[in-house]
C-alpha positions in Angstrom: 0.0 0.0 0.0 3.1 2.2 -0.2 1.6 3.6 -3.5 -1.4 5.1 -1.6 -1.2 8.8 -0.5 -3.1 10.9 1.9 -4.2 14.0 -0.1 -6.6 16.4 1.6 -9.5 17.1 3.9 -12.6 18.7 2.5 -14.2 21.6 4.6 -17.5 23.2 3.8 -17.1 26.9 4.3 -19.9 29.5 4.8 -17.8 32.6 4.9 -15.3 32.2 2.1 -13.6 35.6 2.6 -12.9 35.0 6.3 -11.9 31.3 5.8 -9.4 32.3 3.1 -8.0 34.9 5.5 -7.5 32.2 8.1 -5.8 29.7 5.9 -3.7 32.2 3.9 -2.8 34.8 6.5 -3.0 32.9 9.8 -1.8 29.5 8.9 0.4 30.7 6.1 -0.8 28.3 3.5 -0.7 29.2 -0.2 -3.6 29.0 -2.7 -2.6 26.1 -5.0 -5.6 26.1 -7.4 -9.2 27.5 -7.5 -12.1 26.1 -9.6 -15.7 27.3 -10.1 -18.5 25.0 -10.9 -22.0 25.8 -12.2 -23.7 22.7 -10.8 -23.2 20.2 -7.9 -20.6 17.4 -8.1 -21.6 13.9 -9.2 -19.7 12.5 -6.2 -21.2 15.2 -3.8 -17.8 16.8 -3.3 -19.6 20.0 -2.3 -22.1 18.2 -0.1 -25.7 17.5 -1.0 -26.2 20.7 -2.9 -27.1 21.2 -6.6 -26.2 24.8 -7.3 -23.1 26.8 -8.1 -20.0 26.2 -5.9 -16.3 26.6 -5.8 -13.3 24.6 -4.7 -10.1 26.1 -3.4 -7.1 24.0 -2.6 -4.7 25.5 0.0 -1.5 24.1 1.5 2.1 24.5 2.4 3.4 23.2 -0.9 2.5 21.1 -4.0 -0.3 18.5 -3.7 2.1 15.9 -4.9 3.9 15.7 -1.5 1.8 17.9 0.9 -1.5 17.2 2.6 -3.8 20.1 1.9 -7.2 21.5 2.6 -10.0 21.7 0.1 -12.4 24.6 0.8 -15.8 24.1 -0.8 -18.1 27.1 -0.9 -21.7 26.7 -1.9 -23.1 30.1 -3.1 -26.1 31.1 -1.0 -25.2 28.9 2.0 -23.9 31.0 4.9 -23.1 28.4 7.6 -23.1 24.7 8.4 -24.0 23.2 11.7 -20.9 21.6 13.2 -21.0 18.0 14.6 -18.6 16.1 16.8 -17.0 14.0 14.0 -14.0 16.2 13.1 -11.7 16.7 16.0 -9.0 18.8 14.4 -5.9 19.1 12.3 -2.4 19.3 13.9 0.4 21.1 12.2 3.9 22.2 13.1 4.4 25.9 12.6 5.7 28.4 15.0 5.1 31.0 12.2 1.3 30.3 12.3 1.3 30.9 16.0 3.2 34.2 15.4 0.8 35.1 12.6 -2.2 34.5 14.9 -0.8 36.6 17.6 0.0 39.5 15.2 -3.5 39.3 13.7 -5.1 38.9 17.1 -6.7 35.6 16.0 -7.8 33.7 19.1 -5.3 31.1 20.4 -5.6 28.9 23.5 -2.6 27.0 25.0 -3.7 23.4 25.5 -0.3 21.8 26.2 3.3 22.8 26.4 4.1 24.2 23.0 0.6 23.4 21.5 -2.0 26.0 20.8 -5.6 25.5 19.7 -7.3 27.8 17.3 -10.4 27.7 15.1 -11.1 28.3 11.5 -14.3 30.2 10.6 -17.1 27.7 11.1 -15.6 26.2 14.2 -13.1 23.7 12.7 -10.2 23.2 15.2 -6.6 23.4 14.4 -3.7 22.5 16.8 -0.5 24.4 16.2 2.8 23.1 17.5 5.4 25.7 18.3 8.2 24.5 16.1 9.8 25.6 12.9 8.3 24.3 9.6 9.7 20.9 9.0 11.5 20.1 5.7 8.6 17.7 4.8 4.9 18.5 5.2 4.0 20.6 8.3 0.5 19.0 8.4 1.0 16.2 10.8 -2.4 14.5 11.4 -6.1 14.7 11.0 -8.2 13.5 14.0 -11.6 11.9 13.6 -13.9 10.7 16.3 -15.0 7.0 16.4 -17.3 4.9 18.6 -15.5 1.6 18.5 -11.8 1.8 18.1 -11.4 -2.0 17.3 -14.0 -1.9 14.5 -12.4 1.3 13.1 -8.9 -0.3 13.2 -10.2 -3.3 11.3 -11.7 -1.1 8.7 -8.8 1.4 8.2 -6.0 -1.1 8.6 -7.3 -4.5 7.5 -9.5 -3.2 4.7 -7.9 0.0 3.6 -4.3 -1.2 4.2 -3.1 1.6 6.5 -0.1 1.0 8.8 -0.8 1.4 12.6 1.8 3.7 14.0 0.5 4.1 17.5 -2.3 2.4 19.5 -3.4 3.1 23.0 -6.3 0.8 24.2 -6.7 2.7 27.5 -7.1 6.1 25.7 -9.1 4.6 22.9 -6.7 6.1 20.4 -4.8 5.1 17.3 -2.6 6.7 14.7 -2.5 5.3 11.1 -0.9 6.2 7.8 0.3 4.9 4.5 3.9 6.1 4.8 6.2 7.7 7.4 6.5 11.0 5.5 2.7 11.5 5.0 0.0 13.1 7.1 -1.4 10.6 9.6 -5.0 9.8 10.5 -5.7 9.8 14.2 -8.8 7.9 15.4 -10.1 9.0 18.8 -12.8 7.0 20.6 -15.6 9.1 22.1 -18.6 8.2 24.3 -22.0 8.4 22.6 -23.0 8.7 18.9 -21.0 10.4 16.1 -22.9 13.4 14.9 -21.8 14.5 11.4 -24.4 17.4 11.3 -24.3 19.5 8.1 -20.6 20.5 8.2 -19.3 16.9 7.8 -16.1 16.8 5.8 -14.4 14.1 3.7 -10.8 12.8 3.7 -9.2 11.9 0.4 -6.5 9.5 -0.6 -5.1 8.4 -3.9 -4.2 4.9 -5.2 -3.2 3.6 -8.6 -6.3 3.9 -10.9 -6.3 0.1 -11.6 -6.9 -0.5 -7.8 -10.2 1.4 -7.7 -12.5 -1.4 -9.1 -10.9 -3.9 -6.7 -11.3 -1.5 -3.7 -15.1 -1.2 -4.6 -15.4 -5.0 -5.0 -13.7 -5.5 -1.6 -16.2 -3.1 0.1 -19.1 -4.9 -1.5 -17.8 -8.3 -0.4 -17.3 -7.0 3.2 -20.8 -5.3 3.2 -19.3 -1.9 3.8 -20.8 1.4 2.8 -20.2 2.7 -0.8 -21.6 6.2 -1.1 -20.6 6.7 -4.7 -19.6 3.8 -6.9 -16.7 4.3 -9.3 -17.4 7.5 -11.3 -15.5 9.9 -13.6 -15.4 13.6 -12.5 -14.7 16.4 -14.9 -13.0 19.7 -14.1 -13.4 22.2 -17.0 -10.1 22.5 -18.8 -8.3 20.0 -16.6 -7.8 16.2 -16.2 -10.8 13.9 -15.6 -10.3 11.7 -12.5 -12.0 8.5 -11.4 -13.2 8.3 -7.8 -14.9 5.9 -5.4 -16.6 7.4 -2.3 -16.8 5.2 0.8 -17.9 5.6 4.4 -16.2 4.0 7.4 -18.2 2.3 10.3 -18.9 5.7 11.8 -20.0 7.3 8.5 -16.9 9.4 7.9 -16.7 10.0 4.2 -13.6 8.8 2.3 -12.7 9.5 -1.3 -10.2 7.3 -3.2 -9.1 8.9 -6.5 -6.9 7.4 -9.3 -3.4 8.7 -8.6 -2.2 9.2 -12.2 -5.0 11.5 -13.3 -5.1 13.3 -10.0 -1.5 14.2 -10.2 -2.3 15.9 -13.5 -5.4 17.6 -12.1 -3.7 18.8 -8.9 -0.8 20.6 -10.5 -0.4 24.1 -9.0 -2.0 26.8 -11.0 0.0 30.0 -10.8 -3.2 32.0 -11.4 -5.0 30.2 -8.5 -4.8 33.0 -6.0 -6.0 35.6 -8.6 -8.8 33.4 -9.7 -9.9 33.1 -6.1 -9.6 36.8 -5.3 -11.6 37.6 -8.6 -14.3 35.1 -7.6 -14.6 36.6 -4.1 -14.8 40.2 -5.5 -17.5 39.1 -8.0 -19.5 37.3 -5.4 -22.3 39.7 -4.4 -24.4 37.1 -2.5 -23.8 38.6 0.9 -24.9 42.0 -0.3 -27.9 40.5 -2.1 -29.1 38.9 1.1 -28.3 42.0 3.2 -30.3 44.4 1.1 -33.3 42.1 1.4 -32.8 41.7 5.2 -32.6 38.0 4.7 -30.0 35.6 6.2 -28.2 33.2 4.0 -29.4 29.6 4.2 -27.9 27.3 6.7 -26.4 24.0 5.3 
């Protein structure tokens, strides 16, 4: 499974302007590419919405060797109710801590050298006070689970992830496909997982020829397949094939064919300008404000 890669986490964002400010100016990430779509995604990449939406990929470096964030913005939706499913992203960056202080972005010390902050919408980020590593500063994504053994069976035995750490007492495990990739941390919680409307999606790539086998394995194991193998088009860019799965707790997982994704995910030097132009042209906030109406909740 060394050929599989952790790619990105998908966030639904209500306030695109403030969210971009957080990722770009507080965390210090770069806009890698920006794409606008006139109708909903066949694999529900933007959630269960049919209208116009945009996708912005932000990260500390190229998608080929960095775990990044995918910011999906549905025009006309102002906020999404947060659940307890996503527990945070941890990254190593003393610069982000310094940026947050300078910009007076709220920071809370939660351990020695570790600060908690929130992106707009309430998504938690944990910033470790250390210089940016040579490899990817994004260290791990933490998701809540209800049964750690069942989750380990799914992520390790079925999806082929290596177990890096396991703590039965704390109901916690850390998994990944390679030492130099962002890890997935599973944290057991009491009670049910509530995905609410803000639920995200974690994405991985694998060789395209493995996608049908992966789908067949999930069918054989009676696991959830949200979107069977489908081709997704991006105007003017590569077409990719994806399968969307859900783990035992309903966390959405995208597997995409690696070869075409590497083509699609090449950094666009115009990405930042395309995003800024799209935000400048987006008059939806003003439209709702002049009519004294709130934007819809997701």
